[in-house]
PATIMAR-776467 format. One record per atom (N, C-alpha, C, O): residue in one letter; y, x, z. Coordinates in steps of 0.05 Angstrom, whole numbers, padded with zeros to 5 digits, always signed. Atoms other than C-alpha are relative to their C-alpha. Example, Ala and Ser with C-alpha at 12.3 -4.5 7.8 and 13.67 -1.06 7.14 Angstrom:
% residues 2
A-00024+00018+00000;A-00090+00246+00156;A+00024+00018+00000;A+00024+00039+00013;S-00024-00016-00001;S-00021+00273+00143;S+00022-00015+00014;S+00044-00005+00018;
//
This chain:
% residues 67
M+00024+00020+00008;M+00736+00706+04241;M+00019-00017-00025;M+00042-00026-00022;A-00009+00017+00024;A+00750+00671+04172;A-00014-00027-00001;A-00038-00028-00001;L+00009+00027+00007;L+00741+00595+04165;L+00001-00005-00026;L+00021+00003-00039;N-00003+00009+00028;N+00724+00567+04097;N-00011-00028-00001;N-00033-00035+00008;L+00009+00029+00000;L+00727+00491+04080;L-00018-00002-00030;L-00014+00014-00048;T+00013+00007+00022;T+00681+00468+04027;T-00008-00030-00006;T-00012-00043+00014;V+00005+00028+00007;V+00666+00398+03992;V-00026+00003-00018;V-00031+00019-00036;D+00026+00002+00014;D+00598+00380+03971;D+00004-00024-00021;D+00000-00047-00013;L-00010+00017+00021;L+00618+00343+03905;L-00023-00022-00004;L-00018-00045-00008;A+00027+00021+00001;A+00544+00311+03902;A+00003-00024+00017;A-00005-00047+00013;R-00001+00022-00026;R+00563+00277+03968;R+00022-00018-00004;R+00021-00043-00002;C-00028+00013+00003;C+00634+00259+03955;C+00001-00026-00015;C-00006-00027-00038;T-00006+00025+00014;T+00648+00186+03940;T+00025-00007-00009;T+00030-00028-00022;G-00030+00001+00003;G+00723+00196+03934;G+00015-00022+00015;G+00033-00036+00005;C-00011+00024-00015;C+00738+00148+03989;C+00033+00008+00009;C+00049-00009+00017;A-00027-00015-00001;A+00803+00197+03998;A+00005-00003+00032;A+00028-00007+00040;C-00003-00001-00030;C+00793+00197+04076;C+00013+00029+00007;C+00028+00031+00026;C-00005-00026-00004;C+00804+00272+04072;C+00029+00004-00007;C+00044+00017+00008;M-00026+00001+00004;M+00869+00263+04038;M+00021-00019+00010;M+00045-00017+00006;M-00020+00014-00016;M+00898+00212+04078;M+00004+00014+00025;M+00024+00011+00039;E+00000-00011-00029;E+00880+00252+04139;E+00019+00027-00005;E+00036+00033+00012;C-00010-00029+00001;C+00905+00321+04111;C+00005+00007-00030;C-00006+00023-00045;P-00014-00008+00031;P+00947+00316+04045;P+00006+00028-00006;P+00006+00036-00029;D-00007-00029+00007;D+00964+00389+04049;D-00029+00015-00005;D-00029+00037-00016;L+00021-00018+00004;L+00891+00411+04047;L-00017-00018-00024;L-00035-00006-00035;F+00019+00012+00017;F+00859+00360+04000;F+00019-00019-00016;F+00040-00027-00008;D-00009+00019+00016;D+00873+00315+03935;D-00020-00015-00012;D-00042-00006-00007;I+00020+00012+00016;I+00834+00269+03893;I+00004+00001-00031;I+00024-00008-00043;D+00006-00004+00033;D+00813+00286+03819;D+00010-00029-00015;D+00000-00051-00011;N-00006+00025+00015;N+00846+00237+03773;N-00025-00010-00016;N-00033-00033-00016;D+00029+00009+00016;D+00781+00240+03727;D-00026-00008+00011;D-00043-00025+00003;S+00027+00005-00015;S+00728+00245+03776;S+00000-00019+00021;S-00020-00032+00028;G-00001+00015-00023;G+00756+00208+03830;G-00010+00015+00027;G-00011+00001+00047;K+00009-00017-00021;K+00731+00261+03879;K+00021+00019+00010;K+00042+00023-00002;A-00016-00014-00021;A+00761+00306+03935;A+00003+00031-00021;A-00017+00041-00030;V-00012-00023-00002;V+00799+00369+03913;V+00009+00015+00021;V+00028+00009+00035;L-00011-00012-00022;L+00803+00421+03960;L+00025+00018-00009;L+00024+00031-00030;L-00026-00012+00006;L+00875+00451+03959;L+00003+00027+00012;L+00013+00046+00000;E+00001-00025-00014;E+00866+00505+04011;E-00024+00005+00018;E-00028-00005+00041;P+00028-00002-00011;P+00794+00533+04022;P-00002+00014+00024;P-00022+00013+00040;R-00001-00024-00026;R+00814+00586+04075;R+00025-00015+00013;R+00048-00008+00007;P-00020+00008-00018;P+00856+00544+04123;P+00010+00020+00019;P-00006+00036+00030;T-00017-00021-00020;T+00907+00585+04167;T-00007-00015+00027;T-00016-00038+00029;A+00008+00010-00023;A+00899+00579+04240;A+00018-00022+00007;A+00011-00038+00025;E-00017+00022-00004;E+00959+00531+04237;E-00010-00023-00010;E-00002-00045-00001;R+00014+00026+00010;R+00918+00483+04200;R-00029-00006+00005;R-00042-00025-00004;L+00026+00007-00013;L+00855+00487+04235;L-00007-00029+00011;L-00028-00042+00006;D+00003+00026-00012;D+00864+00424+04272;D-00002-00023-00023;D-00018-00042-00021;E+00002+00014+00026;E+00877+00389+04204;E-00026+00004-00012;E-00039-00017-00014;A+00027-00008+00010;A+00812+00421+04172;A-00018-00022+00017;A-00028-00042+00006;V+00017+00009-00018;V+00773+00394+04236;V+00004-00032-00006;V-00015-00047-00012;R-00006+00029+00006;R+00802+00327+04225;R-00015-00012-00025;R-00030-00031-00024;A+00013+00006+00024;A+00783+00326+04151;A-00032-00002-00001;A-00045-00019-00014;V+00028+00001-00001;V+00712+00343+04168;V-00009-00026+00011;V-00027-00040+00001;R+00009+00027-00017;R+00710+00286+04220;R+00002-00026-00015;R-00013-00045-00010;S-00011+00023+00013;S+00744+00236+04172;S-00016-00010-00019;S-00013-00033-00027;C+00015+00001+00026;C+00689+00244+04113;C-00022-00017+00008;C-00038-00007+00023;P+00025+00020-00007;P+00640+00182+04119;P-00024+00012-00012;P-00046+00007-00001;E+00023-00010+00011;E+00593+00219+04074;E-00012+00024+00009;E-00036+00028+00004;G+00002-00023-00010;G+00595+00287+04109;G+00000+00023-00021;G-00014+00043-00020;A+00001-00022+00025;A+00611+00325+04045;A+00022+00021+00006;A+00029+00036-00013;I-00021-00017-00003;I+00665+00365+04076;I-00015+00019+00031;I-00025+00010+00052;R+00012-00014-00019;R+00641+00427+04116;R+00022+00023+00007;R+00036+00032-00010;L-00017-00022-00012;L+00682+00481+04161;L-00018+00015+00010;L-00031+00009+00030;E+00019-00023-00005;E+00642+00547+04159;E+00013+00024+00006;E+00033+00031-00006;E-00010-00030-00004;E+00652+00616+04193;E-00010+00014-00025;E-00032+00009-00033;K+00009-00012+00023;K+00651+00663+04131;K+00009+00029+00007;K+00005+00047-00009;
//
């Protein structure tokens, strides 16, 4: 089972909760101020981080889906 992280940039407000919670998975783009996904297919070791990122987003812009 492969899991995919995605960020809906139309919903992202750039609050950086994802980056603060999971700096190995997310960054913030200097120009747009929105989330940048660093690792779209997190390893099993990073699954907990990915779930925390989804939960930390106040806009619901981050999704973790089976692919």
